[in-house]
ROVOFI-472541 format. One record per residue (C-alpha): residue number from 1; residue in one letter; x, y, z. Coordinates in nm, 3 decimals, always signed. Example, Ala and Ser with C-alpha at 12.3 -4.5 7.8 and 13.67 -1.06 7.14 Angstrom:
2
    n  res       xx       yy       zz
    1    A   +1.230   -0.450   +0.780
    2    S   +1.367   -0.106   +0.714
This chain:
214
    n  res       xx       yy       zz
    1    M   +1.226   -0.168   -0.732
    2    R   +1.534   -0.024   -0.568
    3    S   +1.661   -0.200   -0.256
    4    A   +1.870   -0.093   +0.037
    5    A   +2.148   -0.310   +0.180
    6    G   +2.014   -0.649   +0.277
    7    G   +1.745   -0.644   +0.009
    8    V   +1.492   -0.429   +0.200
    9    P   +1.291   -0.227   -0.058
   10    L   +1.322   +0.151   -0.035
   11    S   +1.005   +0.357   -0.025
   12    Q   +0.911   +0.542   -0.341
   13    E   +0.751   +0.883   -0.385
   14    Y   +0.447   +0.991   -0.583
   15    P   +0.291   +1.338   -0.627
   16    L   -0.053   +1.408   -0.482
   17    L   -0.247   +1.709   -0.611
   18    V   -0.443   +1.885   -0.337
   19    A   -0.655   +2.198   -0.304
   20    A   -0.556   +2.463   -0.049
   21    A   -0.814   +2.353   +0.208
   22    M   -0.692   +1.994   +0.191
   23    A   -0.327   +2.101   +0.226
   24    R   -0.422   +2.293   +0.541
   25    A   -0.612   +1.992   +0.675
   26    Y   -0.316   +1.763   +0.611
   27    R   -0.076   +1.997   +0.789
   28    S   -0.305   +2.042   +1.089
   29    G   -0.350   +1.666   +1.121
   30    A   -0.725   +1.691   +1.052
   31    K   -0.691   +1.502   +0.722
   32    T   -0.549   +1.151   +0.729
   33    Q   -0.739   +0.994   +0.438
   34    T   -0.791   +1.061   +0.069
   35    R   -1.006   +0.876   -0.183
   36    R   -0.907   +0.833   -0.547
   37    V   -1.100   +0.639   -0.812
   38    V   -0.965   +0.292   -0.897
   39    E   -0.858   +0.301   -1.260
   40    A   -0.753   +0.039   -1.514
   41    N   -0.646   +0.039   -1.878
   42    G   -0.897   -0.107   -2.121
   43    W   -1.161   -0.218   -1.871
   44    N   -1.384   -0.068   -1.602
   45    P   -1.330   -0.201   -1.246
   46    N   -1.683   -0.088   -1.155
   47    D   -1.822   -0.364   -1.379
   48    Y   -1.667   -0.637   -1.163
   49    E   -1.694   -0.765   -0.808
   50    F   -1.401   -0.653   -0.596
   51    A   -1.205   -0.931   -0.424
   52    C   -0.899   -0.803   -0.237
   53    V   -0.593   -0.577   -0.219
   54    K   -0.255   -0.748   -0.235
   55    E   +0.091   -0.613   -0.162
   56    H   +0.426   -0.783   -0.198
   57    E   +0.787   -0.670   -0.178
   58    S   +0.834   -0.745   -0.547
   59    L   +0.543   -0.517   -0.646
   60    S   +0.607   -0.144   -0.677
   61    R   +0.240   -0.067   -0.619
   62    A   -0.054   -0.215   -0.430
   63    Q   -0.276   -0.428   -0.651
   64    A   -0.657   -0.444   -0.645
   65    F   -0.794   -0.777   -0.765
   66    F   -1.145   -0.862   -0.878
   67    A   -1.347   -1.183   -0.870
   68    D   -1.265   -1.286   -1.226
   69    G   -0.891   -1.249   -1.166
   70    R   -0.844   -0.904   -1.318
   71    G   -0.607   -0.674   -1.135
   72    T   -0.500   -0.310   -1.143
   73    G   -0.228   -0.120   -0.960
   74    C   -0.260   +0.181   -0.733
   75    K   -0.084   +0.474   -0.901
   76    Y   -0.012   +0.617   -0.555
   77    G   +0.210   +0.325   -0.454
   78    K   +0.168   +0.101   -0.152
   79    V   +0.205   +0.103   +0.227
   80    G   +0.535   +0.262   +0.325
   81    D   +0.560   +0.482   +0.015
   82    K   +0.559   +0.863   +0.028
   83    L   +0.316   +1.112   -0.120
   84    W   +0.441   +1.467   -0.170
   85    L   +0.178   +1.737   -0.180
   86    R   +0.150   +1.946   -0.493
   87    E   -0.039   +2.262   -0.400
   88    T   -0.098   +2.616   -0.527
   89    W   +0.222   +2.813   -0.470
   90    A   +0.414   +3.128   -0.559
   91    A   +0.779   +3.228   -0.568
   92    A   +0.868   +3.462   -0.281
   93    V   +1.211   +3.539   -0.429
   94    Q   +1.340   +3.564   -0.784
   95    D   +1.508   +3.224   -0.793
   96    P   +1.345   +2.998   -0.533
   97    Q   +1.548   +2.697   -0.426
   98    S   +1.341   +2.544   -0.147
   99    P   +1.006   +2.570   +0.036
  100    A   +1.153   +2.854   +0.245
  101    D   +1.162   +3.063   -0.075
  102    C   +0.794   +3.004   -0.159
  103    L   +0.447   +3.108   -0.053
  104    Y   +0.154   +2.864   -0.038
  105    R   -0.208   +2.960   -0.086
  106    A   -0.308   +2.720   +0.191
  107    D   -0.099   +2.904   +0.451
  108    D   -0.157   +3.222   +0.652
  109    N   -0.001   +3.489   +0.432
  110    S   -0.144   +3.787   +0.620
  111    G   +0.204   +3.922   +0.694
  112    V   +0.309   +3.924   +0.329
  113    E   +0.340   +4.270   +0.173
  114    D   +0.165   +4.330   -0.160
  115    L   -0.011   +3.994   -0.139
  116    E   -0.256   +4.105   -0.408
  117    D   +0.035   +4.124   -0.652
  118    V   +0.149   +3.766   -0.588
  119    T   +0.135   +3.542   -0.894
  120    W   -0.010   +3.212   -0.778
  121    R   +0.089   +2.907   -0.977
  122    P   -0.126   +2.594   -1.026
  123    S   -0.044   +2.295   -0.811
  124    I   +0.018   +2.078   -1.118
  125    H   +0.322   +2.294   -1.196
  126    M   +0.485   +2.276   -0.851
  127    P   +0.832   +2.111   -0.869
  128    R   +0.925   +1.853   -0.607
  129    R   +1.192   +2.077   -0.454
  130    Y   +0.924   +2.328   -0.344
  131    C   +0.714   +2.067   -0.163
  132    Q   +0.668   +2.142   +0.207
  133    T   +0.459   +1.843   +0.313
  134    V   +0.529   +1.473   +0.260
  135    L   +0.293   +1.195   +0.371
  136    T   +0.368   +0.831   +0.445
  137    I   +0.106   +0.577   +0.340
  138    N   +0.019   +0.360   +0.641
  139    A   -0.286   +0.175   +0.507
  140    L   -0.465   +0.108   +0.178
  141    R   -0.802   -0.045   +0.100
  142    V   -1.064   -0.044   -0.175
  143    E   -1.434   +0.024   -0.123
  144    R   -1.730   +0.186   -0.294
  145    L   -1.729   +0.566   -0.272
  146    Q   -2.061   +0.585   -0.089
  147    A   -1.944   +0.337   +0.176
  148    I   -1.767   +0.625   +0.353
  149    T   -1.867   +0.669   +0.719
  150    D   -1.903   +0.993   +0.915
  151    Q   -1.575   +0.915   +1.092
  152    D   -1.397   +0.860   +0.761
  153    A   -1.548   +1.179   +0.620
  154    L   -1.400   +1.375   +0.910
  155    A   -1.064   +1.211   +0.834
  156    E   -1.106   +1.342   +0.477
  157    G   -1.080   +1.699   +0.612
  158    V   -1.440   +1.803   +0.543
  159    V   -1.450   +2.046   +0.839
  160    E   -1.163   +2.248   +0.690
  161    W   -1.341   +2.243   +0.354
  162    F   -1.667   +2.357   +0.521
  163    R   -1.531   +2.667   +0.696
  164    P   -1.508   +2.911   +0.402
  165    R   -1.844   +2.784   +0.271
  166    A   -2.040   +2.807   +0.597
  167    E   -2.268   +3.094   +0.491
  168    E   -2.338   +2.934   +0.154
  169    L   -2.417   +2.595   +0.306
  170    K   -2.647   +2.745   +0.571
  171    K   -2.885   +2.816   +0.285
  172    E   -2.902   +2.439   +0.230
  173    G   -2.987   +2.380   +0.596
  174    I   -2.636   +2.296   +0.716
  175    A   -2.556   +2.534   +1.003
  176    A   -2.255   +2.342   +1.134
  177    P   -2.034   +2.058   +1.009
  178    D   -2.252   +1.801   +1.186
  179    R   -2.322   +1.585   +0.879
  180    P   -1.972   +1.477   +0.774
  181    K   -2.076   +1.221   +0.513
  182    Y   -2.305   +1.470   +0.343
  183    L   -2.029   +1.731   +0.348
  184    F   -1.800   +1.480   +0.179
  185    Q   -2.066   +1.422   -0.086
  186    L   -2.078   +1.798   -0.148
  187    L   -1.698   +1.810   -0.165
  188    W   -1.682   +1.521   -0.412
  189    T   -1.954   +1.664   -0.636
  190    S   -1.788   +2.008   -0.630
  191    L   -1.479   +1.844   -0.779
  192    Y   -1.622   +1.582   -1.011
  193    G   -1.995   +1.651   -1.054
  194    Q   -2.316   +1.486   -0.927
  195    A   -2.289   +1.195   -1.171
  196    A   -1.951   +1.100   -1.023
  197    W   -2.108   +1.061   -0.679
  198    Y   -2.411   +0.862   -0.796
  199    A   -2.188   +0.634   -1.006
  200    N   -2.053   +0.506   -0.671
  201    P   -1.718   +0.389   -0.814
  202    Y   -1.458   +0.179   -0.639
  203    V   -1.203   +0.406   -0.474
  204    W   -0.864   +0.365   -0.316
  205    V   -0.881   +0.474   +0.048
  206    I   -0.531   +0.600   +0.118
  207    C   -0.450   +0.652   +0.487
  208    T   -0.144   +0.855   +0.579
  209    D   +0.084   +0.989   +0.849
  210    K   +0.216   +1.343   +0.811
  211    V   +0.576   +1.461   +0.772
  212    V   +0.638   +1.834   +0.722
  213    T   +0.964   +1.914   +0.544
  214    K   +0.957   +2.295   +0.528
């Protein structure tokens, strides 16, 4: 791991793919948490009893350890590291050099002429130089997916996700975003399927502060 003068480790950066609604929630400050499944090579963490999360200056990533001594790293880094948002974007000029030269699907583009002709590009293909939002990790923990509370679900940005789906969700008896945990369940299953919710995997709970670079 690189170090600054005096041996203090420098923070590292990792990309974080987000949908438009989540990018909006991050920029508004409504979203301060994200959950990502704990993964390991060659074994399934969900088959073991979770023990603890450990961080150390010599480790480039936070480590989740389990009761039998197995461990796996967090691919999003550790506390103090940066996450740069990869989101759906489009070039506003022929040769974009920075976020100022780009459009973002998450933003209000009502003033853009010929918006219907804009060629939107998938978030996975967004280069780092076009990123307009960088987050700083301020806390990490591991828990079961279904352990999420209503307060945590709100911190996941479920209200922003709910807004464009309000009419659709009213048919399911949800007239307002007053059941945050259930909204998070709907969000998770919309991304990964019902089985992924009922599997109740261990997840990294990544808490962040916001820094906007655009």
